[in-house]
C-alpha positions as CSV (number, residue, x, y, z in Angstrom):
1,M,-15.2,-19.9,-44.2
2,K,-13.1,-19.4,-47.6
3,K,-15.1,-16.1,-48.4
4,R,-14.9,-14.8,-44.9
5,I,-11.1,-15.7,-44.6
6,T,-10.6,-13.7,-48.0
7,K,-12.6,-11.0,-46.9
8,I,-10.3,-10.5,-43.7
9,V,-7.0,-10.6,-45.6
10,A,-8.6,-7.8,-48.1
11,I,-9.6,-6.0,-45.1
12,F,-5.7,-6.1,-43.7
13,S,-4.3,-5.3,-47.4
14,I,-6.2,-2.2,-47.0
15,T,-5.1,-1.5,-43.6
16,I,-1.5,-2.0,-44.9
17,A,-2.0,0.5,-47.9
18,S,-3.2,3.2,-45.5
19,V,-0.5,2.5,-43.1
20,F,2.0,3.6,-46.0
21,T,0.2,6.6,-46.5
22,V,0.8,8.2,-43.2
23,G,4.2,8.9,-43.8
24,F,6.6,6.9,-41.5
25,T,9.1,5.8,-44.1
26,E,11.4,4.7,-41.9
27,S,9.5,1.9,-40.0
28,Y,7.5,1.2,-43.8
29,F,9.2,-2.2,-44.3
30,E,8.4,-3.5,-40.6
31,V,5.1,-2.5,-40.2
32,S,4.3,-4.2,-43.8
33,K,6.0,-7.5,-42.9
34,N,4.5,-7.5,-39.3
35,L,1.0,-7.2,-40.7
36,D,1.6,-9.9,-43.2
37,I,2.7,-11.8,-40.9
38,F,-0.4,-11.5,-38.9
39,A,-2.8,-11.7,-41.6
40,T,-1.1,-14.9,-42.7
41,L,-1.1,-16.4,-39.0
42,F,-4.7,-15.4,-39.0
43,R,-5.7,-16.8,-42.1
44,E,-3.8,-20.2,-41.4
45,L,-5.4,-20.5,-37.5
46,N,-8.9,-20.1,-39.2
47,I,-8.3,-22.6,-41.3
48,Y,-6.3,-25.7,-40.0
49,Y,-6.8,-25.4,-36.0
50,V,-8.6,-28.6,-34.8
51,D,-11.7,-26.8,-33.4
52,D,-14.0,-24.5,-34.4
53,A,-12.6,-20.6,-33.6
54,N,-14.1,-17.7,-33.4
55,P,-12.6,-15.1,-36.0
56,G,-14.2,-12.2,-33.6
57,D,-13.2,-13.4,-30.4
58,L,-9.3,-14.0,-31.8
59,M,-9.0,-11.0,-33.3
60,K,-10.2,-9.3,-30.1
61,T,-8.1,-11.2,-28.2
62,G,-4.8,-10.5,-30.2
63,I,-6.0,-6.8,-30.2
64,D,-6.6,-6.7,-26.4
65,A,-2.6,-8.4,-25.7
66,M,-1.0,-5.9,-28.1
67,L,-2.5,-2.7,-26.7
68,E,-2.1,-4.3,-23.2
69,S,1.8,-4.1,-23.8
70,L,1.5,-0.3,-24.2
71,D,-0.4,1.7,-21.3
72,P,-3.4,0.9,-19.7
73,Y,-5.3,4.0,-21.5
74,T,-5.3,2.8,-25.0
75,N,-8.0,0.8,-25.7
76,Y,-10.1,-0.6,-28.4
77,I,-13.9,-0.1,-28.4
78,P,-15.9,-2.4,-30.4
79,E,-19.1,-1.1,-31.9
80,S,-20.8,-3.3,-29.2
81,K,-19.2,-1.1,-26.5
82,M,-20.6,2.3,-28.3
83,E,-22.8,2.9,-25.2
84,D,-19.8,2.8,-23.1
85,Y,-17.7,5.1,-25.2
86,K,-21.0,7.9,-25.2
87,M,-21.0,7.6,-21.5
88,M,-17.3,8.3,-20.9
89,T,-17.2,11.6,-23.1
90,T,-21.0,12.7,-22.5
91,G,-22.2,11.1,-19.3
92,M,-25.1,10.2,-21.3
93,Y,-26.4,6.6,-22.0
94,G,-29.7,4.7,-22.6
95,G,-30.5,2.5,-19.9
96,I,-32.4,2.6,-16.3
97,G,-30.6,4.3,-14.2
98,A,-29.3,2.5,-11.5
99,V,-25.9,1.4,-10.0
100,I,-25.4,-2.6,-9.9
101,Q,-23.4,-5.0,-8.3
102,T,-22.7,-8.6,-8.1
103,K,-23.3,-9.8,-4.4
104,G,-22.1,-13.9,-4.4
105,D,-24.0,-15.5,-7.3
106,N,-26.6,-12.4,-7.8
107,V,-26.6,-9.2,-8.9
108,I,-28.6,-6.3,-7.0
109,I,-29.8,-3.0,-7.4
110,A,-27.1,-1.0,-5.2
111,E,-28.0,2.6,-6.3
112,P,-31.2,4.2,-8.2
113,Y,-30.4,7.5,-9.8
114,E,-33.1,9.8,-8.3
115,G,-35.8,10.7,-11.0
116,F,-34.4,7.9,-13.9
117,G,-36.3,4.8,-14.8
118,A,-35.5,2.7,-12.0
119,D,-36.5,5.1,-9.4
120,K,-39.9,5.9,-10.9
121,A,-40.6,2.0,-10.9
122,G,-40.0,1.5,-7.4
123,L,-36.8,-0.1,-7.1
124,M,-35.0,0.2,-3.9
125,A,-31.1,-0.4,-3.4
126,G,-30.7,-4.1,-2.2
127,D,-33.2,-5.3,-4.4
128,K,-32.0,-8.6,-5.9
129,I,-32.4,-9.2,-9.8
130,I,-33.8,-12.6,-10.3
131,K,-35.3,-12.5,-13.7
132,V,-34.4,-9.9,-16.9
133,D,-37.4,-10.1,-19.5
134,G,-37.7,-13.9,-18.9
135,N,-34.2,-14.3,-18.8
136,D,-32.3,-16.0,-15.2
137,A,-30.5,-13.3,-14.1
138,S,-28.7,-16.0,-11.2
139,G,-25.0,-16.9,-12.2
140,K,-24.5,-13.9,-14.1
141,N,-22.2,-11.0,-13.0
142,S,-22.8,-7.3,-12.9
143,S,-21.5,-6.9,-16.4
144,E,-23.6,-9.5,-18.1
145,I,-26.9,-8.3,-16.9
146,R,-25.8,-4.6,-17.6
147,E,-26.1,-5.7,-21.2
148,F,-29.6,-6.3,-21.1
149,L,-30.7,-3.3,-19.0
150,L,-29.1,-0.8,-21.4
151,G,-30.8,0.0,-24.5
152,Q,-33.2,2.7,-26.1
153,P,-34.9,5.5,-24.7
154,G,-38.2,4.8,-24.3
155,T,-38.3,1.0,-24.6
156,T,-39.3,-0.8,-21.6
157,L,-38.4,-4.3,-19.8
158,E,-39.7,-6.3,-17.2
159,L,-37.6,-7.3,-13.8
160,V,-38.2,-10.0,-11.2
161,I,-36.8,-8.8,-7.8
162,E,-36.6,-10.0,-4.6
163,R,-37.0,-7.8,-2.0
164,P,-35.0,-8.4,1.8
165,G,-38.0,-8.3,4.3
166,T,-40.4,-9.6,1.5
167,E,-41.9,-12.8,1.2
168,K,-43.1,-12.8,-2.6
169,L,-41.1,-12.0,-5.8
170,L,-41.9,-8.7,-7.1
171,T,-42.3,-7.6,-11.1
172,K,-41.2,-4.4,-12.1
173,I,-42.3,-2.6,-15.7
174,V,-38.9,-0.4,-16.0
175,T,-38.7,2.2,-19.1
176,R,-35.3,3.1,-20.2
177,E,-34.6,6.5,-20.2
178,E,-31.6,8.9,-21.6
179,V,-29.9,9.1,-18.4
180,K,-27.3,11.8,-18.1
181,I,-24.7,11.6,-15.1
182,K,-24.0,14.9,-13.8
183,D,-20.4,16.3,-13.6
184,V,-21.5,18.2,-10.4
185,P,-23.8,16.2,-8.3
186,Y,-23.6,18.8,-5.3
187,S,-22.6,22.5,-5.0
188,G,-23.9,24.8,-1.7
189,M,-23.1,27.1,1.3
190,V,-20.3,25.5,3.7
191,S,-20.5,28.7,5.9
192,D,-22.1,32.0,5.7
193,S,-19.0,33.1,2.9
194,I,-17.4,30.2,1.3
195,G,-19.4,27.8,-1.6
196,Y,-18.5,24.2,-2.2
197,I,-18.3,22.4,-5.6
198,R,-17.9,18.8,-6.2
199,L,-16.8,18.0,-9.5
200,G,-16.9,14.3,-10.4
201,G,-16.3,14.0,-13.8
202,F,-14.9,15.8,-17.0
203,T,-18.1,15.0,-19.8
204,E,-19.0,17.5,-22.3
205,S,-21.2,19.3,-19.9
206,A,-18.6,19.9,-16.9
207,S,-17.4,23.4,-17.3
208,A,-21.2,24.6,-18.1
209,E,-22.6,22.6,-14.9
210,V,-19.1,24.2,-13.0
211,K,-20.6,27.5,-14.3
212,G,-23.6,27.3,-13.4
213,A,-23.2,26.4,-9.7
214,F,-20.5,29.0,-9.5
215,N,-22.6,31.7,-10.4
216,K,-26.0,30.4,-8.2
217,L,-23.1,30.5,-5.2
218,K,-22.1,33.9,-5.8
219,E,-25.8,34.6,-5.7
220,K,-26.1,33.2,-2.6
221,G,-23.1,35.5,-1.1
222,A,-20.1,33.0,-1.7
223,N,-17.2,35.0,-1.8
224,K,-14.6,32.1,-1.6
225,I,-14.6,28.6,-3.3
226,V,-14.0,25.2,-2.3
227,L,-13.7,23.3,-5.6
228,D,-13.2,19.4,-4.9
229,L,-11.7,17.2,-7.2
230,R,-11.2,14.3,-4.9
231,G,-11.9,10.9,-6.7
232,N,-12.2,12.3,-10.2
233,G,-10.3,10.6,-12.4
234,G,-10.4,13.1,-15.4
235,G,-12.5,12.9,-19.1
236,L,-12.0,15.8,-21.5
237,L,-9.0,18.0,-22.1
238,R,-11.0,20.9,-23.2
239,E,-13.3,20.9,-20.2
240,S,-10.5,21.2,-18.0
241,V,-9.0,24.0,-19.8
242,N,-12.5,26.0,-19.8
243,I,-12.9,25.3,-16.1
244,V,-9.3,26.9,-15.6
245,N,-10.3,30.0,-17.3
246,F,-13.1,30.5,-15.3
247,F,-10.8,31.7,-12.7
248,V,-7.7,33.1,-14.4
249,E,-6.8,36.3,-16.8
250,K,-7.4,35.5,-20.4
251,G,-4.6,34.9,-22.3
252,T,-2.8,33.2,-19.4
253,P,-1.7,29.8,-20.1
254,V,-3.6,26.5,-19.0
255,V,-1.5,23.6,-20.0
256,S,0.4,22.0,-23.2
257,T,1.0,18.9,-24.8
258,K,3.5,17.1,-27.1
259,G,3.6,13.9,-28.8
260,K,5.3,12.0,-31.8
261,I,2.9,13.9,-34.2
262,K,3.3,17.8,-34.8
263,D,-0.2,18.2,-34.6
264,W,-0.4,17.4,-31.0
265,D,2.3,19.8,-30.3
266,K,0.1,22.6,-28.8
267,K,-0.3,25.1,-26.3
268,Y,-3.6,25.8,-24.4
269,V,-4.6,29.3,-23.1
270,A,-7.6,31.0,-21.7
271,L,-9.7,31.8,-24.5
272,N,-12.4,33.9,-22.6
273,D,-12.9,36.5,-19.9
274,P,-13.1,35.1,-16.4
275,L,-16.0,34.4,-14.0
276,D,-13.6,36.0,-11.4
277,K,-10.3,36.2,-11.4
278,E,-10.0,37.1,-7.5
279,I,-12.2,34.9,-5.7
280,P,-10.0,32.8,-3.3
281,L,-9.8,29.3,-4.2
282,V,-8.7,25.8,-2.6
283,I,-8.7,22.7,-4.9
284,L,-9.1,19.6,-2.9
285,V,-7.5,16.3,-4.6
286,N,-6.8,13.0,-3.8
287,G,-4.8,9.4,-4.8
288,G,-8.2,9.2,-6.9
289,S,-8.0,12.5,-8.9
290,A,-6.4,12.1,-12.2
291,S,-5.7,13.3,-15.9
292,A,-8.2,16.2,-16.1
293,S,-8.2,17.2,-12.8
294,E,-4.8,17.3,-12.4
295,I,-4.6,19.8,-15.0
296,V,-7.2,21.7,-13.3
297,S,-5.3,21.4,-9.8
298,G,-1.7,21.8,-11.4
299,S,-2.4,24.6,-13.8
300,L,-4.2,26.8,-11.1
301,Q,-1.5,25.7,-8.6
302,D,1.3,26.6,-11.4
303,N,-0.6,30.2,-12.0
304,D,-0.9,30.6,-8.3
305,R,-4.2,30.9,-8.3
306,A,-5.3,28.0,-5.9
307,V,-4.3,26.4,-3.0
308,V,-3.9,23.3,-3.6
309,M,-5.2,21.0,-0.3
310,G,-5.4,16.5,0.5
311,S,-2.9,14.2,-0.5
312,L,-0.7,13.7,-3.5
313,S,-3.1,13.1,-6.8
314,F,-2.7,9.9,-8.8
315,G,-0.4,11.2,-11.5
316,K,-1.7,10.4,-15.1
317,G,0.2,13.1,-17.7
318,L,-1.1,11.5,-20.6
319,V,-3.6,12.6,-23.1
320,Q,-5.7,10.1,-25.3
321,Q,-7.8,10.9,-28.8
322,V,-10.3,8.4,-30.2
323,R,-9.5,7.4,-33.5
324,P,-12.5,6.1,-36.1
325,L,-11.7,2.1,-37.2
326,S,-13.6,0.0,-39.4
327,Y,-17.3,-1.4,-38.9
328,N,-18.0,1.5,-36.1
329,S,-15.1,0.3,-33.5
330,K,-12.6,2.7,-32.1
331,L,-9.5,2.9,-30.4
332,K,-8.6,5.0,-27.6
333,V,-4.8,5.8,-28.1
334,T,-2.4,7.9,-26.0
335,V,-0.9,10.7,-28.1
336,A,0.9,13.1,-25.9
337,K,2.1,14.0,-22.8
338,Y,0.7,17.1,-21.3
339,Y,2.7,19.8,-19.3
340,T,1.5,22.2,-17.0
341,P,2.3,26.2,-17.3
342,S,5.8,25.7,-15.3
343,G,6.9,23.3,-17.5
344,R,6.3,20.2,-15.6
345,C,4.8,16.7,-16.6
346,I,3.3,14.9,-13.7
347,Q,2.9,11.8,-14.9
348,K,4.0,9.1,-12.5
349,L,4.5,5.7,-13.9
350,D,7.1,4.9,-16.9
351,Y,5.3,2.9,-19.6
352,S,8.2,3.0,-22.1
353,N,10.5,1.1,-20.3
354,K,8.5,-1.6,-18.1
355,N,10.4,-3.7,-15.6
356,S,11.1,-7.8,-16.1
357,K,8.0,-8.4,-14.9
358,G,6.3,-6.5,-17.4
359,K,5.1,-3.4,-15.1
360,A,5.9,0.2,-15.5
361,D,7.4,1.5,-12.4
362,A,7.4,5.2,-11.0
363,I,9.9,7.5,-12.1
364,P,12.8,7.6,-9.8
365,D,13.0,10.0,-7.2
366,S,16.8,11.0,-8.8
367,L,15.0,12.0,-12.0
368,I,12.2,14.1,-10.1
369,T,13.3,17.5,-11.6
370,E,11.8,20.9,-9.5
371,F,10.3,23.5,-11.6
372,K,8.8,27.3,-10.6
373,T,5.2,28.4,-10.4
374,V,4.8,31.2,-13.0
375,N,4.5,34.3,-10.7
376,N,6.0,33.5,-7.1
377,K,8.2,31.0,-8.2
378,R,7.3,28.6,-5.4
379,P,9.1,25.5,-5.9
380,V,6.8,22.5,-8.0
381,F,7.8,19.0,-9.0
382,D,7.0,16.7,-12.2
383,G,6.9,13.1,-12.4
384,K,4.7,12.1,-9.4
385,G,1.6,13.7,-9.7
386,V,0.1,17.1,-8.3
387,S,1.5,17.7,-4.5
388,P,-0.8,19.5,-2.7
389,D,0.4,23.0,-0.8
390,I,-1.2,21.7,2.4
391,E,-1.1,18.0,3.1
392,V,-4.2,17.2,4.7
393,K,-5.1,13.1,5.1
394,N,-8.2,11.0,6.1
395,K,-7.8,9.0,9.1
396,L,-7.8,5.2,7.9
397,L,-10.6,3.1,8.8
398,S,-10.2,0.6,11.5
399,E,-10.1,-3.1,10.3
400,I,-13.7,-4.0,12.0
401,S,-15.2,-0.9,10.0
402,T,-13.0,-2.2,6.7
403,S,-14.1,-5.6,7.4
404,L,-17.9,-4.5,8.0
405,L,-17.8,-3.1,4.2
406,I,-16.1,-5.6,2.8
407,K,-18.7,-7.9,3.9
408,S,-21.4,-5.3,2.5
409,L,-22.7,-5.3,6.2
410,F,-23.0,-1.6,6.3
411,F,-25.3,-1.6,2.9
412,D,-27.6,-4.7,4.2
413,Y,-28.2,-2.8,7.3
414,A,-29.1,-0.1,5.3
415,T,-31.4,-2.1,3.3
416,Q,-33.2,-3.1,6.0
417,F,-33.6,0.2,7.6
418,R,-35.1,1.7,4.7
419,L,-37.6,-1.0,4.9
420,K,-38.5,-0.5,8.8
421,H,-38.5,3.5,8.3
422,D,-40.9,5.5,5.3
423,S,-38.9,8.1,6.0
424,I,-36.2,10.0,8.1
425,A,-35.4,13.6,9.2
426,R,-33.7,16.2,6.5
427,V,-29.6,15.2,5.8
428,E,-28.7,18.4,8.3
429,D,-30.7,17.1,10.9
430,F,-30.3,12.7,10.6
431,A,-28.4,11.5,13.4
432,M,-28.6,7.6,14.6
433,S,-29.7,7.3,18.4
434,D,-27.8,4.7,20.4
435,S,-31.0,2.1,20.4
436,D,-30.2,2.3,16.4
437,F,-26.6,1.7,17.1
438,E,-27.2,-1.4,19.4
439,D,-30.0,-2.5,16.5
440,F,-26.9,-2.6,14.4
441,V,-24.8,-4.6,16.8
442,N,-27.9,-7.1,17.2
443,F,-28.0,-7.5,13.3
444,L,-24.7,-8.4,13.4
445,S,-25.1,-10.8,16.3
446,D,-25.1,-13.6,13.2
447,K,-23.0,-12.4,10.8
448,D,-19.6,-13.3,9.8
449,Y,-17.2,-10.1,9.5
450,E,-14.0,-12.2,11.0
451,Y,-10.7,-9.9,10.6
452,T,-7.5,-9.6,12.0
453,T,-5.9,-6.3,13.4
454,E,-2.5,-4.9,12.8
455,S,-1.4,-6.2,16.3
456,E,-2.7,-9.8,15.3
457,D,-0.5,-9.7,12.2
458,I,2.7,-8.7,14.2
459,L,1.8,-11.4,16.7
460,A,1.8,-13.9,14.2
461,S,5.1,-13.2,12.5
462,L,6.4,-13.0,16.1
463,E,5.3,-16.4,16.8
464,K,6.9,-17.5,13.2
465,A,10.5,-15.6,13.8
466,T,10.5,-17.1,17.5
467,K,9.9,-21.1,16.3
468,K,12.5,-20.5,13.5
469,D,15.1,-19.1,16.5
470,K,13.8,-22.1,18.5
471,Y,12.8,-19.6,21.3
472,F,8.6,-20.0,21.1
473,D,9.0,-22.3,24.2
474,D,10.4,-20.0,26.3
475,V,7.6,-17.4,25.6
476,K,4.9,-19.1,24.9
477,A,3.4,-18.1,28.3
478,E,3.3,-14.9,27.6
479,Y,2.6,-15.1,24.4
480,D,-0.7,-17.0,24.5
481,A,-1.7,-14.3,27.6
482,L,-1.0,-11.5,25.0
483,K,-3.1,-13.2,22.2
484,E,-6.1,-13.9,24.7
485,K,-5.7,-10.1,25.6
486,L,-6.1,-9.1,22.0
487,N,-9.1,-11.5,21.2
488,H,-10.9,-10.1,23.7
489,N,-10.3,-6.6,23.0
490,K,-11.4,-7.4,19.7
491,K,-14.5,-8.0,21.1
492,G,-15.3,-4.6,22.4
493,D,-14.4,-3.1,18.8
494,L,-17.8,-2.3,17.8
495,H,-18.3,0.1,20.9
496,K,-14.6,1.5,20.7
497,F,-14.9,2.5,17.1
498,K,-18.5,3.4,17.3
499,E,-18.2,6.8,16.2
500,E,-16.8,5.8,13.0
501,I,-19.1,2.9,12.3
502,I,-22.1,5.2,13.2
503,R,-20.6,7.9,10.3
504,I,-20.8,5.0,7.7
505,L,-23.9,4.0,8.9
506,E,-25.2,7.4,8.2
507,S,-24.2,8.1,4.9
508,E,-25.2,4.7,3.7
509,I,-28.8,5.5,5.4
510,V,-29.2,8.6,4.1
511,S,-28.5,7.5,0.9
512,R,-31.3,5.3,0.8
513,Y,-33.8,8.7,1.2
514,Y,-31.7,11.2,-0.3
515,Y,-29.6,9.4,-2.8
516,Q,-26.4,10.9,-3.9
517,T,-26.8,14.2,-2.8
518,G,-27.9,13.3,0.3
519,Q,-25.0,11.0,0.9
520,I,-22.7,13.8,-0.3
521,K,-24.0,16.4,2.2
522,M,-23.9,13.3,5.1
523,A,-20.3,13.3,4.4
524,L,-18.8,16.8,4.3
525,K,-20.5,17.2,7.8
526,H,-17.7,15.2,9.3
527,D,-15.3,15.8,6.5
528,I,-11.6,16.9,7.9
529,I,-10.2,18.1,5.0
530,L,-13.1,20.3,4.1
531,E,-12.9,21.7,7.8
532,E,-9.1,22.5,6.8
533,A,-10.1,24.3,3.7
534,I,-13.0,26.5,5.2
535,K,-9.9,27.4,7.9
536,T,-7.8,28.7,5.4
537,L,-9.8,30.4,3.3
538,N,-11.0,32.3,6.3
539,N,-7.5,33.2,7.3
540,K,-6.7,35.6,4.8
541,E,-2.8,36.0,6.0
542,L,-2.5,32.0,5.8
543,Y,-3.9,32.0,2.3
544,N,-1.9,34.9,0.5
545,S,1.4,33.6,2.4
546,I,1.1,29.9,0.8
547,L,0.3,31.3,-2.7
548,A,3.4,33.8,-2.1
549,G,5.4,30.9,-1.0
550,T,6.2,31.9,2.6
551,N,4.5,30.0,4.5
552,K,6.4,27.6,6.8
């Protein structure tokens, strides 16, 4: 124990020495003093605490708590999590190639990736994991099971699974592979002249995949492009710069960064000749579009090069860098803020000034500043994400659909459907019949999917208010009649929202046969935001007026 403590203190001494060499002379004493306090406290805890304490766990807790006081993007990455770091930057990892999720007391296969180990071994969505290499999986969550499934490509593991509708347990031998998650999971023509590219991430291959998809679409006759960044949480900054470069002239400003260290005061410009600087372009964004997605959409908007459509983006204007630490661990640390060509920073939350509850507040409207786009001087704003040029919002799901999703009943029915049907029609032709829908209704007959509607919530509030004001007895008869009416109407919600429910079911079912590609293609068939993008691209006058800032 004493040798271990001596070693830990020695490490802190080395850390202190390295901090001194950085050159932060103003905080020299403060840093030295607090590192010394931390090292001695850590030593005393390990020596005198009444129970055995794991030094590694103590240190991890201390590090996590310290970083939590900053922003959510500054994280410690221990050596044991290097596979996660690798996947974050490259999109690759060693594993079976499947999404898993916790369901009750078990972990199930939520989605096998097409063509990888899990798929090749015959694993299907809905399979419940019972054992992994002889280890009981019950009571473990998806994070714990994931550690068993990750590993060196070429190695094998034995999974015992329980498949709904199958009496006996099944044993599957799965070979781990180098799994690469595509940054462009789908691209295709959405009309005779319009190409569509879904970009899901910004790993090392993002720009190469976008370039490949773009060139193929051009070969198919695309002379207009929709680039879909909805739900894309970002990634590598350089990949966002490369993608903007595809559509702007060489030398065009793309983004700049400013940090405490002068090395992070940088300006990024388009370094290469573009793929196409004239092709009409619509960028789709939503609240899940963050970071690198906002650099692409914000930069192309500021350069008056693309129409941005959808809803307000996430608002992450911060840049992270990964720094090496001792023992193969790393620190992902926020080092700068980025600014689009107009000069705006779209960071929404102010992590430097937290409220009394320790939470970061959104930058108030009074501090929002107007900027101008580079060429056409259209107004754009900082401090709240990228605002679309045309706002188009998806319809909110009904309460009954939301409840069915939360209870995984769409998922469970699709699992049952797949076991009963070996194949379905092509995605373009697949549609649930009325008899299929009634089968789903029957499937739900013994399931719990209780929910309250907005009307019922308002009625409950009314009851509470009238009782407080002593009026409830006077309106009780009318209240009971209205409550009964609402309950009666709710029984018909399955049929009232039949069209919405069918669309969700079709998407879930298609994914069981045609994987992620099929699910995306099915979703696009009913995508009202994509429809608006197609209309805008097909209306040259409208498209040009938006970029010119003359459209009202």
